[in-house]
N, C-alpha and C positions, 0 to 999 in steps of 0.2 A: 504493498501499500503507501511504503515511503517512496519507493522509485518511482512511480504513476506519476505525478506533481512535475518530479523534476524534466523528466521522459515530458513533459508538455510543455515545459518550460525552455527546453535545448529548441526544442521544435520552434518552437516560436521564434526565438531568438534568431536557428536557421533561414523564416522564410521569410523577416527584419533584414537580413545579413545578404540573402538572395535578393530581393528586390533593391535593395541600395547599392547592391555593384551589377549591374546588370546593365549598362556601357562596358564594363571592365570583360563582364561575361558574353557577350552579343564578338566585343573585341577578339576574342579568344578564338568563340566559336567561329570568328571567318578564318581567325589564323590556319586553325586549323585544319579547316578545310583547304584552304588554301594551299597546307602542305601537303594535305590526302592525292591533291590534284596530282600539285609538282611528282609526289613517286609515285601515283599511279601511270602517268607520262615517262618518268625516266621506266620505270618498270616494263613499260609497254615501249620504247623504243631497245632495251634493254634484249629482250624477248625475239623482236624482229629481227633484230641484229644475231642473235647465237641464231636463228633460227634460215636464218639467210648463208651464214655459215660455218653450220653444223652440216650439212652434204661434203660441201670443202676441203672438211678434218675426215670426215669418213672417207674422202679418196683418197686423201696423201696417206691416211693410214692405212689404206687397199695395197695403196703403190709402194708403200714399204716394206707392205707382206709381201709382194709379190717382188719384187726386187732382193729379198732374205731369199725364197723359196729358191731365184735363179741363179742363185750363191752357193746356196747348198747343189 
């Protein structure tokens, strides 16, 4: 029973804080969304680059294997 009013007070304080810092919260949200977008674009570029490079890597591996087989 004693912990219930303290919880209510804590909740009220939290609500007051969130309404007070709304501009900071929105700025933080926009910043995180911008970071997420940047990360997504970087990942997409990396994936496309690796996909375009992957067949070349496979070709070079196959060629090196063929050369090693010929040497033997």
